[in-house]
N, C-alpha and C positions, 0 to 999 in steps of 0.2 A: 281336245288337245291334239295337235298334230304329233304323230309318232315318227321317230327317226330310227333308221335301221342301218347298221354297218356290219360288214363282214371283214374280219381281220385274220390274215394268215401269217403266222409267225414261225420263222425257222431259226432255231438256235444252233449255232455251230460250235463245236467243241475244239478249242485250241488251247494249248498250254499257256497259262498266264494271260489269257485274253481278257477275262472278266475280273473286276476288282471291286472292292467296297470302299467308297470314299465318304468321309463325313463333312467335307468342306470344299465345295466347288466354287471357283471364281470365273468370271467371264474372261475368255481369251479372244473371241471374235463375235461380233454382232452385226447383223445386216437387216435393217428394216426397210431397205429399198427406197429410201427417201432421196432419190436422185433421178436425173433425166437422161443420163448417158446409157449406152448399151450395157446390158447385163452380160459380162464376158463368159459366164458359165453356161449360157443357153447354146446348145449345139445348132449351128446354122441349118435352116431348112426344116426344123422340127416344129416350130411354132410360127404363128402369123405375126407376133410382136416380139421384139427383142429388147425393149426398154421397160422400166417399171411403169405401171399404170395407176390411175386414180380410180375414184368411185364410179366412173362411167364404164369401167370394165370390171365390175365386181366389187365386193366390199373390201375395206381395209380392216385388219385386226387392230392395228394401232396406227397412228399417224395419218398421212394423206396419200400414201402410195403403197403398192405391193408388187410382188412378182406375179406376172400374169402369163400362165402357160396355156395359150390358146392353140392346142395341138392341131397340126395340119391334118385335114381330113384324110382318113385312111392310114395315117402314120401310127406305128407302134414302135416302141424301143426307147433308147436313152435319149431324153430331151434336155437334161440338165446334168452337168458334170462339174462338180466344184471340189478343188483340192484345198487342203489345209496343211500348213507347216506345223509340225508338232515336235515334241522331244521324245527321244527313246526312253522308254520306261515310264513315261507320264501316263496318268489316268485321265481319260477324256470322256465327255458326254456331248452328244449332238441332239438338238431339238428344234422344232419349228411348228407353226400352225398352218393348217391347210383345210380347204373345202372346195366344193364345186361352185363356180362363180354365180350361177343362177339357180341353184337349188336342185339341179338334176343329178346325174350319176358320174362318178369317176372311179377308175380302178388303176391304182398305181402301185409300183413296187419301189421301196427305198433300200438301196444297197450301200454298205460302207466297206471300203477296201483299204488295205494298208499300202505302203509304197511298193510292195512286191505283187500287187494285185491279188492278194489273198483276201477273200471275202470274210470280213469279221462279223457282219450282221446283215440280215435282210428281213424286210417286213412288207407284205402286200396288204393294201387297204382298199376295200371297195366301199366308197363313201357316198351317201345319198342325203340330200336335204341341205338346209341352210346353217346347220350347226358346225362350228369349227372343231376339228380334231387336233389334238395336241400330240404330235409325234415326239417321243422321247426315247433315245437309244439307251441301251444298257451302258454301264460303265466299261470302257475299253482301255486296255493297256497297250500302248503302241510299241511295236518292235522295230519300226522304221521312222524316218523323219517326216513322213507325210501320211495323211489320211485323205480319203476321197469319198464324196457323197454323190450317188447317182439317183436321179428320179426317172423312173421308167414308166411310160404310158402303155397300158395293156388293152385299151379300147380302140376300135377302128371306126366307131360311128361318128357321124358329123351332126352338127346342130346342138350338141351339148358337150360334155367332157371338156369343159373349160376350167382349168384348175387355178386357184389363187393360193399363193404361199406368202407368209409374212413372219417377221421376227425370227430369223434363223440365227441360232445361238450355238457357239462352241464353247464349252466350259472345260477348265482344267482343274484337276483335284489339287488343292493346296491345303496343307495343314497350317492354318492360321487361326490360332485360338487366342481369344482375348478374355481375360479374367479380371475380376475386381476383388480385392481383399479389403473388407471393411474394417475400420478401426476396432469395432466391438467384437470382431472375430479373433483379434490378436490377444491371446492370453499367455503367450510365451513364444519361443522361436517357432517359425513356420517355414517349411520347405515350399517355396513358391512353385516348384515343379510339380508338386502333388496336386495342384489345382488344374493341371492339364489332363486331357484324356490319355488313354493308354496308347494312342496312335503317335504321340509325340516322341521322337527319338531321344535317346539319352546322350547323344553325342554333341549337344549344343553347349553354348556358353552364354553367360548373363552379362548384361550391361545396364547401366542406369545411374541414378543419383549417388549410389554408393556401391562398394564391392561386397557381393554376397558370398557367403561361405559355402563349403562342401560341394564344390564343383557344379555339376549340372543340377543338383538339388536346389541350389540358390536359397540358402537359409537366411531368412529375414528375422530381425528382432527389433524391438521398439526403440533401441538406441540409434537405429539407422533412420535416415530421412524418408519421408513418404515420396510418392511420385510414381512414374512409369518405369518398370523394369522389363527389359526386352530379352527374350531368349531366341537365339538364332542358331541354325545348323548349316553345315556345308551341304551342297546339292550337286556335286559333280555328276554329269551324265543324266540328270533328271530335270524335270520342270517344276518350278515352284518350290523353293527351299522352305522346309517346315519352319515356322516362326510362331512365337507366342509372346504375348505381353500380359503383365500383371500390373494393374494400377492399384497401388497401396494408398488407401484413403486415410487422410487425417481424421481425427475427431472433428466434428463440425458442430460445436455447441451453438445453440440458438441464443441470441441476445436481443432482448426487447428494449435494451437501453435503460437509462435512468428513469426513475419514477417521474410522472408527468403531473405538473401542477399548473392549472390555468386559472386566470383571474375571473373568468366568467364561464358559465356552462356553454359548451360548444362541441362540435364534432371533432374527435381526436382519432387519428389513424395510428393503429398499432401494427408494426411491421416486423414479421419474423424473418425476413430475408427470403431469398430464392435459392438457398443452398441445400434444401431438403426436398424429399419426394412427396411427403404428405404432412398435413398439419391438422391438429385438433385443438380448438380453443375451448376455454372453459364455458363459453356461451354456445358451444355446439358448432360453430363455424369451422369450415375445412379449407378455407383459402389461406394464402400466405400472409395476408394482411386483413385487418378488420377495422371498421369505423365504429366508435362508441361515443355516446354522449351522456353516459351515466357514470358517476363516480363509483369507484370500487377497485377490487383487486382482480386482475385478469391474468390468466396463465395459458400457455400453449405447450403442447407436446409436438415436437417436430421430429419426424422420422427420416432417417437416411438409409436408403437401400444399398446393399452391396451389389456385387455382380451376380448375374444369373448363374446359379449352381447347376443348372440342368444342361444336358447335352441335346442340342437341336430342338429346343422348345418351339422353334419356328418352322420345324419340319423341312429345313433346307438341306438336310443331310442326304436325302435320297427319297426314294418312293417306297421304302419298306420300313417296318418297325425296327429292324436290326440296324439299318443305316442311320436311323434317328435315335437309337439307344433307348427304346422303351419296349415294354411288354404290354399285351392287351388280351382280353378275353374275346374280343372280336376276331374274325378271321378275314384274310384278304379277300377282296371281291372275286367271285367265281363267274360272274357274267350271267346273262339271261336276256329275256326279250326286251328289257328296258335298259340294258346296258350293264356295265361292270358291277354296279351295286344293286342288282335287281332283287336281292334276297336280304331279309332282316339279319341283323347280327354280323354284318360284314362292313369292312372299311376299305378306304383307298386313300392314298396321298396324291393329290393332284392340285392343279392350279385353278380349277373351277368345278363346282358341283355338277354342272351340266355335262361335263366330260365323263362323268361316272354314272349318270342316270338321266335318261331323256326327259324325265319330268322334274328334275331338279333345276333350280334357277341358275343362271349364269352370274356368278359373283366372284370378285377378287378376294385374295387372302387379306388378312388384317395387317400384315407386316408392310408390304409394299404395294399390294393390289395385283401383283403379277406372280408372286411366289407360291410356294406350296402351303397346303393346309391339310389337316386330317378330316376326311368326309366320311360320315357313317350313316348307314341305313339302320336305324335304331333296333336294338334287340327287344324281343317280346318278353325277355326274362328280366325282372327287376334286379337291382343291385349288381349289375354287370359292369365290370371294369373296362372302361374305354381306353384308358392310358395309364401307365404306371412306370415309375422310375425310382431308383433307390440312390440316396445321397448320404454322405456323412455329415453330421451336425455337431455343434458344440452344446454341452449341457447348459441348461438355464439361459437359453438365448431366444429372443423373439425372432420369428421368421414370417415372411409374407409368401403365401401360396396363391398364385393368380393365373388366370387364363381368359381368353376371349372366346365367345361362342355365338353361333347364330343358327336360326332355322334355315334350311336349304329349300324348303317348300313353303308356300303360303297355306298354312294349316293351323287351326287353333289347337290341335293336339300336339303340344310342344314337348320337347325333351325336358326331363327333370334331372339336372346335373348337380352332383354334390362332391365336395372335396373331402378326401380321407387322408389321414396320415397314420401309419402303423395300424391299419385296420379299424380306425375309429373316425367318425365324421368330425370335422373341425368347424362346421358351419351348417346352415340350413340348406335345404334343397332349393336350387335356383332354376327357374324356367327361362328358356329362350323366348324371344318375342314371336308372336304368330306370323309376322311378316318376314319374308325371307330376306337374306342379304343385309340384315341389321345386326352388326357386331355389338355384343354386350359384354362388358367385363365382369367377371366373377372372381372374387377374392376373399380370403379370410386370413387372419393372423393365428399364429400357433407358437406356444412356448415349449421348448424342447424338454424342459424338466430335467430328468436324469438321462434322457435318451442320448445316444451318440450316433444313431442311424435313423433315417426317416424313409419309410416306404411311402412314396407319394402316389396318390391314385385319384383319377377322375372317374366317378361312377355315375351311370345312368339308372335312375330309379323308375323310369316309365316302362310299362309292360305292354304298351299297345303297338301293334304292327302298322296301323294306319297313322300317317304323320310320323312324329317321333324321328325325324330325319334332320341331322344337324352337322355342323362343322366346328372344329376347335382349332385355335392357333395361338401362337405367342404365349406358351406356358412359361411361367416364371416362378422361381423359388429363390429366395434370398434372405440374408440376415436383415433385420430391421433394427437399426440402432436408434434409440429414442433419446431425445434431448429435451430438457424442460427448463422453462424460465417463467417468472412472474413479473408483473409490473403493477404499480399502484397508480391509479388515475384519480386525481382529486381536482375539484373546482372550488375556488375560494368562495365560501359562503360567509363573508365578513360583514359585520354590522358595527355601527358606531352610535353610541348614545352620548348625550352631552347634558350638562346641568340645565334645568329649566331657565327660562328668561328671568333675570334678576332685576329688582328695583332697589336701589340704594340711595342713601341720603347724600346730598352734595357734600364732597370732601371726604367721603368714606371710600373703602375698597371692598372688593368681594373676590372670592376664588372660584374660578370656573373649572369643572372637571369633565374630561372626556374619557369614555370607557369603550374600547374596541373588543369585540368578541368574534369567535369563529367556531364553526362546527367541527373543524379539524383540530384534533388534540395537538398540543405542543406549538401552536402558532404564536409567534411573538410579534409585537408591533412597535413602531416608532410613530411619534405624533408630530404634526406640523400645524402650528397655529399661524394662519395666513397673515403675513405682514407683521408677525411678531417674532422675537428672537428665541422664544421658548420652544423646546422640542420634547417636553415631557407631557404627561397627560393632564397636568394642572396648569392654570394660568391665573395669576393674581393681577387684577386691574383696578384702577381708580380713575375712571374717565371724568372729565369735567362736563360732558354733555352725553346725552343718550347715544350709545355706540353699539354696533353689531360686531361680533367676533366669530370667525369661521375656522374650522379645524378639520383635518383629514388624517387618517391613520394608514400606514403602509406596513404590510406584513413582510416577513423575511424573504418572500419570493417576489417582492415588488408589486404586489396586488393592493390597490387602494380600496379603502372603504368609501361609502358615500360621504360627501362633504356635509357636515352639520354646522348650523349657525345658531348662535345664542345672542340675545340682545340684553344689554345692561341699561336700564332706564334710570336717569338721575332725577331724584325728587328734590325740590327746593328746600333749603334749610328752614328751620323753625325759629321764630322770634316773636312770641305773643307779648303784648303789653296791655294789661288790664286797666291802666289809667292810674290817677292819683287817689289816695284815700279821701273819703268824704265824711262829713257829719250832717245829718239831716234830722229834721224833726219828724217825730212819728206823725204819719198822715200825709207827709210830703212824698211826691214821686221821686224815686231814685233814678238818676240818669247815668247809665253805663256808657263809657267811652273807650272801647277796646280797639286795638289795631293788631294785624298779623303781618308776617313777612311777605307772604305771597298769596294773592287772591285765589290761586288754584288749590290751596290747601284747605282742608276741612277746619271748621272752627265751631266752638260751642261754649256757652256759659253754663256754669253750675255753681252751687253754693253749699255751705256747710252750716247748719243751724243746730248742731248737737248741743252747743253751750247755751242756747236760749230756751228759757222755759216761761210759760208753756210753749210748745212747738208752734212756731209761727207758720203762716201761709205766705208763700212767695210766688208772685205772678209776674211772668215776663211778657212784655208787650213789644213786638208781636210774637216773638218766640225766642228760644234760647240760642238760635244760630245767627241772630242779628247783632252785629258788633256794637251798635248804639241803642241797644234795647232799653226800654224803661221797665222799672221794677217797682212793684207795690208790695209792702209788707204790713202786717197787722200787729207786730210786737216790737217794742224797743229792744235794742241790743246791738252788739257789734256783728255785722254780717260779712264773712269772707266770700266775695264773689270771685270765681275762678274762671279765667279765660283759657281754653285748651285749643292749641293749633296742632294739626296732625296731617300726616300723609303716609303712603305705604312704605316709602323708603326710610323716613326719619322717625317714624313712630309718632309720639305725642310729646308736647312741651306745654307747661302750665305757667301762668302768671296770676297773682292774686291781688285784688284791691279790697281794702277794708272800708266798709260803709257803716258808720255809727248812726244809729237811729235813736234819737234822744226823746225823753218825755217832755212835755211843755211845762209841767209844774214840778218844783223841787221841794222836798221836805227837809227841814233843818231841825237841829237840836242845839240849844244854847246852855251854857253854864254861866250863871251870873257871877258878879264880882263878890268877893268875900269882904271887901272893905273899900270905901270910897277912896278913890285915888290909886287903888292897886290896878295892876294890869294882869288880871287873872281870868278875864273873860274868855270863854271858848264858844266858837260857832262850828258846828259839825253838820255837813250836808249828808242826809241819810241815803237818798237814791242818787248816789254819786256816779252818774253816767256821763258827766261832762268831761271835757278834755282839759280845761283850765278854769280857774276860779279867781274872782276878784272880791276882795273884802274892803276895798276903798273906793267904791263908786267907779270902778273901771280904770282907775289910775294905773294899777299894776295887776298883773295876772300871774297865777301860780297853778301848779298841777295838783297840789294837795287839796282835798275836799274838806280838810279840817284846819281851822285857824285858831291859834292859842295866843295868850299874852295880850288880850284886848282890853282897852279901857272903856269906860262907859261913853258911848256915843252912838250915833245912827250909822250903820254900815250896810253894805250891799254884798250880795253874792250873785253870781250868774255864770252862764255857760258861754264860752267864746265861740259864738256863731255869728252869722251875718247881723242879727239884731240882738243886742244885749237885753236879756230879761232881768229886770230888777225886782228884787224881793227885799225891801228895807226891813231891818231887824233893829229893835231898840234893846240895848243891854241895860239891865238895872243893877243897882247896888243897894 
């Protein structure tokens, strides 16, 4: 590694009220030499160029051009003389970057005079190499209306000694403090003036959304509106009137909105808004919005930070710990062969680590990239406080303690930094990354409990001298107001069942029933039978032909169930006819002649022979399902033959035909006359299985099988069938 060496000669002059301590500098004049006209402050004849130059004449610190002081060979003395208009009593600071254009040697003196040519400050710098030196004057209080900067060349050699200067800055001290009062800090009346530093004058007045009480104290209470309250002071005879603002924040509740119900599972975005500083969701996410596709209850904790309660956590107050309002166990850099921070346990406040140690990297600060940071050559003693500041806190309040840190060398032996409050760690040890210039945020939360004061500390636990070199910036301590909300996400898991397909008899009705269900408790439904006027879950129908009916249910959120369809099938009506009653002789074949209403219906013959003894045999030819089947029986008697017609919708209907099977021979019993000429004869047929009987040779027929009051003569009896069977009987007297 190339080493860089510089020699600095510093003369501090003692003048009454010349040096001051300022906590807030603002830019008064800035020159980055980004123009092509003559630089009016170069003294004629002292340099070979008198206009800003680009990279062909040495490097630019920023931008595309710089001041190029190519001193005339053999010339020594004042080459650059720049006046500034200032205010009497104002505190100022002058700074710029410089180096030798080609990496050789320069030796220059920087003088600052007031309007009476009184030398306020001088510094001689012998600079070698390609590293930029950052010249920063002490804070100067002007007693005249002008200040003047001289750049004096001290070398006579030629061929080198070409000086480049860039980003010349004049700053004025201005008390301009901006504070934030968080809503969760307000537990009663608050004096807004108490939020400012001790440097703020007590002679100011308040303005803002409402009138504050108690003069410069500016007492605020919760009955007053929130907003920005401004504190201003008179500034006669000085520059930069002290001013402060306090932004009083409203409560900023988080609102996830109404519960979300979707008809189908899908991605849903939950948004907590962008009004808070951090978010923690119940699923572990830390973004302001999340996308979910699972039903459930989700919650978020949204935190809103108040204003930074620290003084100069960005180290813009100056180059000392006092100017930035902190204490430290490290000591200011004492210098050495490697630069200002050659020794462990020392610190400096600068704009780049490389300006404090030749082996440190060149890195910008975290705030702007060009501002101050605290740079440390790590102590070899563990548990050493790098930075500490004390603030007042409210009891039982959440606070965030945060800062940014980085390694300033590429070294695996990194710093181990830990946050402490009131002597106790509030979080784990945090390591910087091995690569330099890589800013990493370190933060922890803390609840104040009963404490009313917090001693905040950043502690280094590394005990190694090798490596362990770091920078910190943008230290932040603030109230952490937490807001909470939940939201229910549900997806309709609706289902619909309907009565099974029905089969009914023609002319009948049936009731269809639909039942909707949901996995979400409390879901209610309305029903819609398509092309029907009914909107309940039941529907009574009596179609004349097979018909399909469809139904859908809708919940109270407008989500439909699947559509279900049920069919009602019409079965033809039943009208069986078994035919007319018959009488046949035993041994003859019985011919059945049945009809049914619809050939699609089922049909079958059956019989009942319980009244016939002995039990006969009955044979159907070809089978019982033939409407015109033939039947053979082996016993006389009256046979009921039953024709059954049936289907699924109508059930079954019967019709019966009686078939009388008669014997071929009849047995009779007679009672003779008691006296000739009397009519007392009786003929009685014993096996009376006939339907009608004739006792006068077929002239007349009657249903009784017994005939009385007969005279002596030849008579007949018989059965009324196709052929009359005659059985002559002679009655005697």
